[in-house]
PDB file with one MODEL, atoms N, CA, C and O in Angstrom:
MODEL        1
ATOM      1  N   UNK A   1       2.944  23.246   8.256  1.00  0.00           N
ATOM      2  CA  UNK A   1       4.493  22.602   8.559  1.00  0.00           C
ATOM      3  C   UNK A   1       4.867  24.141   7.086  1.00  0.00           C
ATOM      4  O   UNK A   1       4.358  24.273   5.973  1.00  0.00           O
ATOM      5  N   UNK A   2       6.086  25.135   7.913  1.00  0.00           N
ATOM      6  CA  UNK A   2       6.498  25.969   6.358  1.00  0.00           C
ATOM      7  C   UNK A   2       7.103  26.021   5.775  1.00  0.00           C
ATOM      8  O   UNK A   2       8.236  25.666   6.102  1.00  0.00           O
ATOM      9  N   UNK A   3       6.871  26.470   4.518  1.00  0.00           N
ATOM     10  CA  UNK A   3       8.516  26.220   3.239  1.00  0.00           C
ATOM     11  C   UNK A   3       9.062  27.224   3.356  1.00  0.00           C
ATOM     12  O   UNK A   3       8.252  28.151   3.341  1.00  0.00           O
ATOM     13  N   UNK A   4       9.935  27.496   3.456  1.00  0.00           N
ATOM     14  CA  UNK A   4      11.169  28.346   3.252  1.00  0.00           C
ATOM     15  C   UNK A   4      11.948  28.061   1.511  1.00  0.00           C
ATOM     16  O   UNK A   4      11.851  27.008   0.880  1.00  0.00           O
ATOM     17  N   UNK A   5      12.623  29.207   1.091  1.00  0.00           N
ATOM     18  CA  UNK A   5      13.308  28.853  -0.326  1.00  0.00           C
ATOM     19  C   UNK A   5      14.091  28.458   0.526  1.00  0.00           C
ATOM     20  O   UNK A   5      13.908  28.459   1.743  1.00  0.00           O
ATOM     21  N   UNK A   6      15.528  27.894  -0.377  1.00  0.00           N
ATOM     22  CA  UNK A   6      16.967  26.978  -0.180  1.00  0.00           C
ATOM     23  C   UNK A   6      17.689  28.409  -0.072  1.00  0.00           C
ATOM     24  O   UNK A   6      18.455  28.402   0.892  1.00  0.00           O
ATOM     25  N   UNK A   7      17.687  29.715  -0.802  1.00  0.00           N
ATOM     26  CA  UNK A   7      18.352  30.447  -0.418  1.00  0.00           C
ATOM     27  C   UNK A   7      17.919  32.005   1.221  1.00  0.00           C
ATOM     28  O   UNK A   7      18.504  32.875   1.866  1.00  0.00           O
ATOM     29  N   UNK A   8      16.282  31.257   1.039  1.00  0.00           N
ATOM     30  CA  UNK A   8      16.128  31.854   2.725  1.00  0.00           C
ATOM     31  C   UNK A   8      16.804  31.171   3.728  1.00  0.00           C
ATOM     32  O   UNK A   8      17.575  31.688   4.536  1.00  0.00           O
ATOM     33  N   UNK A   9      16.492  29.968   3.656  1.00  0.00           N
ATOM     34  CA  UNK A   9      17.236  29.389   4.297  1.00  0.00           C
ATOM     35  C   UNK A   9      19.021  29.138   5.067  1.00  0.00           C
ATOM     36  O   UNK A   9      19.515  28.909   6.170  1.00  0.00           O
ATOM     37  N   UNK A  10      19.359  29.313   3.978  1.00  0.00           N
ATOM     38  CA  UNK A  10      20.971  29.857   4.251  1.00  0.00           C
ATOM     39  C   UNK A  10      21.153  31.166   5.083  1.00  0.00           C
ATOM     40  O   UNK A  10      21.991  31.374   5.961  1.00  0.00           O
ATOM     41  N   UNK A  11      20.256  31.937   4.646  1.00  0.00           N
ATOM     42  CA  UNK A  11      20.516  33.557   5.111  1.00  0.00           C
ATOM     43  C   UNK A  11      19.875  33.132   6.629  1.00  0.00           C
ATOM     44  O   UNK A  11      20.845  33.118   7.388  1.00  0.00           O
ATOM     45  N   UNK A  12      18.768  32.813   7.312  1.00  0.00           N
ATOM     46  CA  UNK A  12      18.456  32.193   8.629  1.00  0.00           C
ATOM     47  C   UNK A  12      18.385  31.041   9.166  1.00  0.00           C
ATOM     48  O   UNK A  12      17.420  30.841   9.903  1.00  0.00           O
ATOM     49  N   UNK A  13      19.742  29.549   8.882  1.00  0.00           N
ATOM     50  CA  UNK A  13      19.584  29.162   9.172  1.00  0.00           C
ATOM     51  C   UNK A  13      20.024  28.670  10.528  1.00  0.00           C
ATOM     52  O   UNK A  13      20.192  27.453  10.600  1.00  0.00           O
ATOM     53  N   UNK A  14      20.276  29.484  11.775  1.00  0.00           N
ATOM     54  CA  UNK A  14      20.108  29.476  12.656  1.00  0.00           C
ATOM     55  C   UNK A  14      18.867  29.574  13.750  1.00  0.00           C
ATOM     56  O   UNK A  14      18.645  28.989  14.810  1.00  0.00           O
ATOM     57  N   UNK A  15      18.016  30.800  12.837  1.00  0.00           N
ATOM     58  CA  UNK A  15      16.721  31.131  13.261  1.00  0.00           C
ATOM     59  C   UNK A  15      16.076  29.099  12.949  1.00  0.00           C
ATOM     60  O   UNK A  15      15.684  28.339  13.834  1.00  0.00           O
ATOM     61  N   UNK A  16      16.218  28.735  11.197  1.00  0.00           N
ATOM     62  CA  UNK A  16      15.333  28.013  10.934  1.00  0.00           C
ATOM     63  C   UNK A  16      15.481  27.193  11.826  1.00  0.00           C
ATOM     64  O   UNK A  16      14.445  26.965  12.450  1.00  0.00           O
ATOM     65  N   UNK A  17      16.545  26.536  12.210  1.00  0.00           N
ATOM     66  CA  UNK A  17      17.426  25.588  13.040  1.00  0.00           C
ATOM     67  C   UNK A  17      16.242  25.197  15.036  1.00  0.00           C
ATOM     68  O   UNK A  17      15.732  24.210  15.565  1.00  0.00           O
ATOM     69  N   UNK A  18      16.386  26.682  15.371  1.00  0.00           N
ATOM     70  CA  UNK A  18      15.379  26.722  16.288  1.00  0.00           C
ATOM     71  C   UNK A  18      14.875  26.914  16.419  1.00  0.00           C
ATOM     72  O   UNK A  18      14.698  27.200  17.603  1.00  0.00           O
ATOM     73  N   UNK A  19      13.454  27.155  15.210  1.00  0.00           N
ATOM     74  CA  UNK A  19      12.108  26.671  15.154  1.00  0.00           C
ATOM     75  C   UNK A  19      12.110  25.326  15.262  1.00  0.00           C
ATOM     76  O   UNK A  19      11.639  24.963  16.340  1.00  0.00           O
ATOM     77  N   UNK A  20      12.517  24.305  14.440  1.00  0.00           N
ATOM     78  CA  UNK A  20      12.837  23.196  14.423  1.00  0.00           C
ATOM     79  C   UNK A  20      13.155  22.488  15.880  1.00  0.00           C
ATOM     80  O   UNK A  20      12.437  21.583  16.307  1.00  0.00           O
ATOM     81  N   UNK A  21      14.387  23.023  16.655  1.00  0.00           N
ATOM     82  CA  UNK A  21      14.068  22.485  17.886  1.00  0.00           C
ATOM     83  C   UNK A  21      12.857  23.058  18.673  1.00  0.00           C
ATOM     84  O   UNK A  21      13.111  23.057  19.877  1.00  0.00           O
ATOM     85  N   UNK A  22      12.069  23.371  18.490  1.00  0.00           N
ATOM     86  CA  UNK A  22      10.972  23.563  19.651  1.00  0.00           C
ATOM     87  C   UNK A  22       9.548  23.105  18.714  1.00  0.00           C
ATOM     88  O   UNK A  22       8.427  23.542  18.974  1.00  0.00           O
ATOM     89  N   UNK A  23       9.937  21.853  17.248  1.00  0.00           N
ATOM     90  CA  UNK A  23       9.192  21.369  17.228  1.00  0.00           C
ATOM     91  C   UNK A  23       8.423  22.097  15.992  1.00  0.00           C
ATOM     92  O   UNK A  23       7.491  21.414  15.570  1.00  0.00           O
ATOM     93  N   UNK A  24       8.594  23.215  15.388  1.00  0.00           N
ATOM     94  CA  UNK A  24       7.998  23.994  14.284  1.00  0.00           C
ATOM     95  C   UNK A  24       9.125  23.048  12.859  1.00  0.00           C
ATOM     96  O   UNK A  24      10.159  23.633  12.537  1.00  0.00           O
ATOM     97  N   UNK A  25       8.781  21.604  12.118  1.00  0.00           N
ATOM     98  CA  UNK A  25       9.332  21.790  11.107  1.00  0.00           C
ATOM     99  C   UNK A  25       9.626  22.916   9.839  1.00  0.00           C
ATOM    100  O   UNK A  25       9.086  24.018   9.753  1.00  0.00           O
ATOM    101  N   UNK A  26      10.276  22.543   9.216  1.00  0.00           N
ATOM    102  CA  UNK A  26      10.101  23.873   8.141  1.00  0.00           C
ATOM    103  C   UNK A  26      11.387  23.005   6.467  1.00  0.00           C
ATOM    104  O   UNK A  26      12.557  22.655   6.306  1.00  0.00           O
ATOM    105  N   UNK A  27      10.084  23.080   5.668  1.00  0.00           N
ATOM    106  CA  UNK A  27      10.040  22.668   4.515  1.00  0.00           C
ATOM    107  C   UNK A  27      11.057  23.437   3.722  1.00  0.00           C
ATOM    108  O   UNK A  27      10.755  24.500   3.179  1.00  0.00           O
ATOM    109  N   UNK A  28      12.277  22.904   3.647  1.00  0.00           N
ATOM    110  CA  UNK A  28      13.108  23.386   2.518  1.00  0.00           C
ATOM    111  C   UNK A  28      12.716  22.988   0.392  1.00  0.00           C
ATOM    112  O   UNK A  28      13.063  22.044  -0.317  1.00  0.00           O
ATOM    113  N   UNK A  29      11.895  24.236   0.092  1.00  0.00           N
ATOM    114  CA  UNK A  29      12.352  24.523  -1.677  1.00  0.00           C
ATOM    115  C   UNK A  29      13.446  24.721  -1.877  1.00  0.00           C
ATOM    116  O   UNK A  29      14.307  25.209  -1.144  1.00  0.00           O
ATOM    117  N   UNK A  30      13.515  24.173  -3.393  1.00  0.00           N
ATOM    118  CA  UNK A  30      14.566  24.727  -4.062  1.00  0.00           C
ATOM    119  C   UNK A  30      13.865  24.795  -5.848  1.00  0.00           C
ATOM    120  O   UNK A  30      13.492  23.762  -6.403  1.00  0.00           O
ATOM    121  N   UNK A  31      13.813  25.815  -6.355  1.00  0.00           N
ATOM    122  CA  UNK A  31      12.959  26.221  -7.691  1.00  0.00           C
ATOM    123  C   UNK A  31      11.583  25.585  -7.710  1.00  0.00           C
ATOM    124  O   UNK A  31      11.099  24.935  -8.637  1.00  0.00           O
ATOM    125  N   UNK A  32      10.890  25.945  -6.250  1.00  0.00           N
ATOM    126  CA  UNK A  32       9.477  25.477  -5.944  1.00  0.00           C
ATOM    127  C   UNK A  32       9.328  24.558  -6.318  1.00  0.00           C
ATOM    128  O   UNK A  32       8.382  24.414  -7.092  1.00  0.00           O
ATOM    129  N   UNK A  33      10.143  23.458  -5.997  1.00  0.00           N
ATOM    130  CA  UNK A  33       9.835  22.526  -5.557  1.00  0.00           C
ATOM    131  C   UNK A  33      10.580  21.799  -3.955  1.00  0.00           C
ATOM    132  O   UNK A  33      11.744  22.049  -3.642  1.00  0.00           O
ATOM    133  N   UNK A  34       9.688  20.929  -3.124  1.00  0.00           N
ATOM    134  CA  UNK A  34       9.836  20.631  -1.804  1.00  0.00           C
ATOM    135  C   UNK A  34      11.088  19.273  -2.282  1.00  0.00           C
ATOM    136  O   UNK A  34      10.950  18.300  -3.023  1.00  0.00           O
ATOM    137  N   UNK A  35      12.267  19.762  -1.484  1.00  0.00           N
ATOM    138  CA  UNK A  35      13.560  19.120  -1.585  1.00  0.00           C
ATOM    139  C   UNK A  35      13.939  18.680   0.103  1.00  0.00           C
ATOM    140  O   UNK A  35      15.018  18.116   0.280  1.00  0.00           O
ATOM    141  N   UNK A  36      13.384  18.845   0.855  1.00  0.00           N
ATOM    142  CA  UNK A  36      14.209  18.369   2.453  1.00  0.00           C
ATOM    143  C   UNK A  36      13.157  19.075   3.455  1.00  0.00           C
ATOM    144  O   UNK A  36      12.305  19.806   2.951  1.00  0.00           O
ATOM    145  N   UNK A  37      13.182  18.886   4.845  1.00  0.00           N
ATOM    146  CA  UNK A  37      12.999  19.335   5.682  1.00  0.00           C
ATOM    147  C   UNK A  37      13.692  19.359   6.814  1.00  0.00           C
ATOM    148  O   UNK A  37      14.623  18.566   6.955  1.00  0.00           O
ATOM    149  N   UNK A  38      13.421  20.106   7.635  1.00  0.00           N
ATOM    150  CA  UNK A  38      14.452  20.757   8.780  1.00  0.00           C
ATOM    151  C   UNK A  38      13.655  19.911  10.299  1.00  0.00           C
ATOM    152  O   UNK A  38      12.621  20.356  10.797  1.00  0.00           O
ATOM    153  N   UNK A  39      14.101  19.146  10.632  1.00  0.00           N
ATOM    154  CA  UNK A  39      13.708  18.689  12.325  1.00  0.00           C
ATOM    155  C   UNK A  39      14.592  18.680  13.150  1.00  0.00           C
ATOM    156  O   UNK A  39      15.774  18.884  12.874  1.00  0.00           O
ATOM    157  N   UNK A  40      14.066  18.397  14.501  1.00  0.00           N
ATOM    158  CA  UNK A  40      14.453  19.036  15.309  1.00  0.00           C
ATOM    159  C   UNK A  40      15.307  17.376  15.813  1.00  0.00           C
ATOM    160  O   UNK A  40      14.814  16.260  15.977  1.00  0.00           O
ATOM    161  N   UNK A  41      16.463  17.772  15.915  1.00  0.00           N
ATOM    162  CA  UNK A  41      17.221  16.277  16.508  1.00  0.00           C
ATOM    163  C   UNK A  41      16.216  15.014  17.607  1.00  0.00           C
ATOM    164  O   UNK A  41      16.481  13.856  17.286  1.00  0.00           O
ATOM    165  N   UNK A  42      15.770  15.065  18.108  1.00  0.00           N
ATOM    166  CA  UNK A  42      15.096  13.970  19.014  1.00  0.00           C
ATOM    167  C   UNK A  42      13.630  13.523  18.277  1.00  0.00           C
ATOM    168  O   UNK A  42      13.153  12.388  18.272  1.00  0.00           O
ATOM    169  N   UNK A  43      13.057  14.735  17.660  1.00  0.00           N
ATOM    170  CA  UNK A  43      12.022  14.298  16.441  1.00  0.00           C
ATOM    171  C   UNK A  43      12.590  13.162  15.146  1.00  0.00           C
ATOM    172  O   UNK A  43      12.035  12.159  14.697  1.00  0.00           O
ATOM    173  N   UNK A  44      14.017  13.849  14.764  1.00  0.00           N
ATOM    174  CA  UNK A  44      14.118  13.056  14.038  1.00  0.00           C
ATOM    175  C   UNK A  44      14.503  11.343  14.598  1.00  0.00           C
ATOM    176  O   UNK A  44      14.114  10.410  13.895  1.00  0.00           O
ATOM    177  N   UNK A  45      15.152  11.109  15.678  1.00  0.00           N
ATOM    178  CA  UNK A  45      15.431  10.020  16.335  1.00  0.00           C
ATOM    179  C   UNK A  45      13.695   9.636  16.591  1.00  0.00           C
ATOM    180  O   UNK A  45      13.700   8.446  16.278  1.00  0.00           O
ATOM    181  N   UNK A  46      12.863   9.826  16.811  1.00  0.00           N
ATOM    182  CA  UNK A  46      11.189   9.152  17.146  1.00  0.00           C
ATOM    183  C   UNK A  46      11.103   9.107  15.945  1.00  0.00           C
ATOM    184  O   UNK A  46      10.299   8.295  15.488  1.00  0.00           O
ATOM    185  N   UNK A  47      11.520   9.554  15.446  1.00  0.00           N
ATOM    186  CA  UNK A  47      10.767   9.142  13.417  1.00  0.00           C
ATOM    187  C   UNK A  47      11.701   8.101  12.696  1.00  0.00           C
ATOM    188  O   UNK A  47      11.354   7.464  11.702  1.00  0.00           O
ATOM    189  N   UNK A  48      12.992   7.996  13.345  1.00  0.00           N
ATOM    190  CA  UNK A  48      13.814   7.109  12.486  1.00  0.00           C
ATOM    191  C   UNK A  48      14.346   5.457  13.462  1.00  0.00           C
ATOM    192  O   UNK A  48      15.316   4.707  13.573  1.00  0.00           O
ATOM    193  N   UNK A  49      13.245   5.591  13.862  1.00  0.00           N
ATOM    194  CA  UNK A  49      13.366   3.820  15.518  1.00  0.00           C
ATOM    195  C   UNK A  49      11.760   3.298  15.462  1.00  0.00           C
ATOM    196  O   UNK A  49      11.375   2.268  16.015  1.00  0.00           O
ATOM    197  N   UNK A  50      11.067   4.034  14.837  1.00  0.00           N
ATOM    198  CA  UNK A  50       9.870   2.762  14.703  1.00  0.00           C
ATOM    199  C   UNK A  50      10.009   1.900  13.955  1.00  0.00           C
ATOM    200  O   UNK A  50      10.597   1.642  12.904  1.00  0.00           O
ATOM    201  N   UNK A  51       8.848   1.127  15.226  1.00  0.00           N
ATOM    202  CA  UNK A  51       9.852  -0.896  14.867  1.00  0.00           C
ATOM    203  C   UNK A  51       9.353  -0.754  13.388  1.00  0.00           C
ATOM    204  O   UNK A  51       8.861   0.151  12.714  1.00  0.00           O
ATOM    205  N   UNK A  52       9.743  -2.202  13.175  1.00  0.00           N
ATOM    206  CA  UNK A  52       9.146  -2.797  11.798  1.00  0.00           C
ATOM    207  C   UNK A  52       8.165  -3.351  11.882  1.00  0.00           C
ATOM    208  O   UNK A  52       7.684  -3.165  13.000  1.00  0.00           O
ATOM    209  N   UNK A  53       7.249  -4.300  10.946  1.00  0.00           N
ATOM    210  CA  UNK A  53       5.899  -4.174  10.609  1.00  0.00           C
ATOM    211  C   UNK A  53       6.180  -5.713  11.579  1.00  0.00           C
ATOM    212  O   UNK A  53       5.410  -5.715  12.540  1.00  0.00           O
ATOM    213  N   UNK A  54       7.135  -7.053  11.537  1.00  0.00           N
ATOM    214  CA  UNK A  54       7.039  -7.490  12.798  1.00  0.00           C
ATOM    215  C   UNK A  54       7.404  -7.331  13.820  1.00  0.00           C
ATOM    216  O   UNK A  54       6.749  -7.991  14.627  1.00  0.00           O
ATOM    217  N   UNK A  55       7.643  -7.152  13.955  1.00  0.00           N
ATOM    218  CA  UNK A  55       8.050  -6.467  15.540  1.00  0.00           C
ATOM    219  C   UNK A  55       7.041  -5.940  15.906  1.00  0.00           C
ATOM    220  O   UNK A  55       6.831  -6.100  17.108  1.00  0.00           O
ATOM    221  N   UNK A  56       5.879  -5.031  15.063  1.00  0.00           N
ATOM    222  CA  UNK A  56       4.982  -4.783  15.928  1.00  0.00           C
ATOM    223  C   UNK A  56       3.838  -5.923  15.957  1.00  0.00           C
ATOM    224  O   UNK A  56       3.056  -5.820  16.901  1.00  0.00           O
ATOM    225  N   UNK A  57       3.640  -6.913  15.133  1.00  0.00           N
ATOM    226  CA  UNK A  57       2.886  -7.981  15.241  1.00  0.00           C
ATOM    227  C   UNK A  57       3.133  -8.870  16.378  1.00  0.00           C
ATOM    228  O   UNK A  57       2.282  -9.636  16.831  1.00  0.00           O
ATOM    229  N   UNK A  58       4.355  -8.738  16.836  1.00  0.00           N
ATOM    230  CA  UNK A  58       5.275  -9.534  17.978  1.00  0.00           C
ATOM    231  C   UNK A  58       4.752  -8.878  18.924  1.00  0.00           C
ATOM    232  O   UNK A  58       4.704  -9.488  19.992  1.00  0.00           O
ATOM    233  N   UNK A  59       4.344  -7.857  18.911  1.00  0.00           N
ATOM    234  CA  UNK A  59       4.059  -6.465  19.744  1.00  0.00           C
ATOM    235  C   UNK A  59       2.375  -7.100  20.562  1.00  0.00           C
ATOM    236  O   UNK A  59       1.966  -7.525  21.643  1.00  0.00           O
ATOM    237  N   UNK A  60       2.120  -6.939  19.849  1.00  0.00           N
ATOM    238  CA  UNK A  60       0.585  -7.233  19.622  1.00  0.00           C
ATOM    239  C   UNK A  60      -0.277  -8.004  21.077  1.00  0.00           C
ATOM    240  O   UNK A  60       0.207  -9.111  21.311  1.00  0.00           O
ATOM    241  N   UNK A  61      -1.068  -7.733  21.746  1.00  0.00           N
ATOM    242  CA  UNK A  61      -1.408  -8.668  22.451  1.00  0.00           C
ATOM    243  C   UNK A  61      -2.724  -9.466  22.072  1.00  0.00           C
ATOM    244  O   UNK A  61      -3.880  -9.091  21.874  1.00  0.00           O
ATOM    245  N   UNK A  62      -2.174 -10.583  22.046  1.00  0.00           N
ATOM    246  CA  UNK A  62      -2.705 -11.499  21.228  1.00  0.00           C
ATOM    247  C   UNK A  62      -3.076 -13.131  21.873  1.00  0.00           C
ATOM    248  O   UNK A  62      -2.466 -13.684  22.788  1.00  0.00           O
ATOM    249  N   UNK A  63      -3.529 -13.344  21.574  1.00  0.00           N
ATOM    250  CA  UNK A  63      -3.942 -14.705  22.410  1.00  0.00           C
ATOM    251  C   UNK A  63      -4.017 -15.834  21.393  1.00  0.00           C
ATOM    252  O   UNK A  63      -3.667 -15.637  20.229  1.00  0.00           O
ATOM    253  N   UNK A  64      -4.589 -17.339  21.924  1.00  0.00           N
ATOM    254  CA  UNK A  64      -4.448 -18.338  20.970  1.00  0.00           C
ATOM    255  C   UNK A  64      -5.941 -17.891  20.705  1.00  0.00           C
ATOM    256  O   UNK A  64      -5.961 -17.875  19.475  1.00  0.00           O
ATOM    257  N   UNK A  65      -6.826 -17.630  21.001  1.00  0.00           N
ATOM    258  CA  UNK A  65      -8.447 -17.912  20.562  1.00  0.00           C
ATOM    259  C   UNK A  65      -8.229 -16.175  19.631  1.00  0.00           C
ATOM    260  O   UNK A  65      -9.176 -15.447  19.931  1.00  0.00           O
ATOM    261  N   UNK A  66      -7.596 -15.736  19.013  1.00  0.00           N
ATOM    262  CA  UNK A  66      -7.580 -14.591  18.509  1.00  0.00           C
ATOM    263  C   UNK A  66      -7.222 -14.761  17.127  1.00  0.00           C
ATOM    264  O   UNK A  66      -6.993 -13.758  16.450  1.00  0.00           O
ATOM    265  N   UNK A  67      -7.132 -16.113  16.541  1.00  0.00           N
ATOM    266  CA  UNK A  67      -6.364 -16.217  15.409  1.00  0.00           C
ATOM    267  C   UNK A  67      -7.669 -17.616  15.027  1.00  0.00           C
ATOM    268  O   UNK A  67      -8.261 -18.310  15.854  1.00  0.00           O
ATOM    269  N   UNK A  68      -7.731 -17.635  14.198  1.00  0.00           N
ATOM    270  CA  UNK A  68      -8.608 -18.449  12.837  1.00  0.00           C
ATOM    271  C   UNK A  68      -7.986 -19.954  13.008  1.00  0.00           C
ATOM    272  O   UNK A  68      -6.862 -19.921  13.509  1.00  0.00           O
ATOM    273  N   UNK A  69      -8.328 -20.882  12.792  1.00  0.00           N
ATOM    274  CA  UNK A  69      -8.212 -22.449  12.795  1.00  0.00           C
ATOM    275  C   UNK A  69      -7.617 -22.808  11.264  1.00  0.00           C
ATOM    276  O   UNK A  69      -7.886 -22.391  10.138  1.00  0.00           O
ATOM    277  N   UNK A  70      -6.857 -23.600  11.693  1.00  0.00           N
ATOM    278  CA  UNK A  70      -5.838 -23.299  10.593  1.00  0.00           C
ATOM    279  C   UNK A  70      -6.500 -24.693   9.257  1.00  0.00           C
ATOM    280  O   UNK A  70      -6.803 -25.824   9.636  1.00  0.00           O
ATOM    281  N   UNK A  71      -6.575 -24.349   8.101  1.00  0.00           N
ATOM    282  CA  UNK A  71      -7.132 -25.019   7.421  1.00  0.00           C
ATOM    283  C   UNK A  71      -6.508 -26.287   7.099  1.00  0.00           C
ATOM    284  O   UNK A  71      -5.363 -26.151   6.668  1.00  0.00           O
ATOM    285  N   UNK A  72      -6.980 -27.637   7.193  1.00  0.00           N
ATOM    286  CA  UNK A  72      -6.397 -28.901   7.638  1.00  0.00           C
ATOM    287  C   UNK A  72      -6.276 -29.600   6.346  1.00  0.00           C
ATOM    288  O   UNK A  72      -5.598 -30.622   6.240  1.00  0.00           O
ATOM    289  N   UNK A  73      -6.837 -29.139   5.485  1.00  0.00           N
ATOM    290  CA  UNK A  73      -6.990 -30.288   4.245  1.00  0.00           C
ATOM    291  C   UNK A  73      -5.767 -29.816   3.571  1.00  0.00           C
ATOM    292  O   UNK A  73      -5.128 -28.767   3.657  1.00  0.00           O
ATOM    293  N   UNK A  74      -5.561 -31.373   2.565  1.00  0.00           N
ATOM    294  CA  UNK A  74      -4.213 -31.274   2.004  1.00  0.00           C
ATOM    295  C   UNK A  74      -4.541 -30.138   0.679  1.00  0.00           C
ATOM    296  O   UNK A  74      -5.544 -29.577   0.238  1.00  0.00           O
ATOM    297  N   UNK A  75      -2.970 -30.174   0.326  1.00  0.00           N
ATOM    298  CA  UNK A  75      -2.233 -29.607  -0.918  1.00  0.00           C
ATOM    299  C   UNK A  75      -3.821 -30.093  -2.593  1.00  0.00           C
ATOM    300  O   UNK A  75      -4.259 -31.161  -3.019  1.00  0.00           O
ATOM    301  N   UNK A  76      -4.152 -28.356  -3.014  1.00  0.00           N
ATOM    302  CA  UNK A  76      -4.777 -28.806  -4.113  1.00  0.00           C
ATOM    303  C   UNK A  76      -4.353 -29.600  -5.628  1.00  0.00           C
ATOM    304  O   UNK A  76      -3.269 -29.024  -5.710  1.00  0.00           O
ATOM    305  N   UNK A  77      -4.375 -30.310  -6.644  1.00  0.00           N
ATOM    306  CA  UNK A  77      -3.634 -30.298  -7.693  1.00  0.00           C
ATOM    307  C   UNK A  77      -3.545 -29.755  -8.898  1.00  0.00           C
ATOM    308  O   UNK A  77      -4.454 -29.235  -9.546  1.00  0.00           O
ATOM    309  N   UNK A  78      -2.613 -29.864  -9.136  1.00  0.00           N
ATOM    310  CA  UNK A  78      -2.660 -28.756 -10.345  1.00  0.00           C
ATOM    311  C   UNK A  78      -3.503 -29.189 -11.878  1.00  0.00           C
ATOM    312  O   UNK A  78      -3.324 -30.223 -12.522  1.00  0.00           O
ATOM    313  N   UNK A  79      -4.416 -28.099 -12.192  1.00  0.00           N
ATOM    314  CA  UNK A  79      -4.572 -28.404 -13.430  1.00  0.00           C
ATOM    315  C   UNK A  79      -3.921 -28.138 -14.262  1.00  0.00           C
ATOM    316  O   UNK A  79      -3.739 -26.948 -14.517  1.00  0.00           O
ATOM    317  N   UNK A  80      -3.163 -29.395 -15.203  1.00  0.00           N
ATOM    318  CA  UNK A  80      -2.528 -28.469 -16.524  1.00  0.00           C
ATOM    319  C   UNK A  80      -2.416 -29.049 -17.397  1.00  0.00           C
ATOM    320  O   UNK A  80      -1.976 -28.537 -18.426  1.00  0.00           O
TER     321      UNK A  80
ENDMDL
END
């Protein structure tokens, strides 16, 4: 991923956007530190709609045999 200074990104914003739309994101730096990333809108949509961990688990192709048996012993008594 290419890095570009903020002042250069301002001067060539159209070119930076064109590259991002072609699938080549750019990291924008300010004072030598990475501050932002320019990505195409379709890539941003794909990245922002990642399912939650719970939804991923619900979509997993599991059957009842895949899960371990539940421990049927009672609760422990605390040693106070």
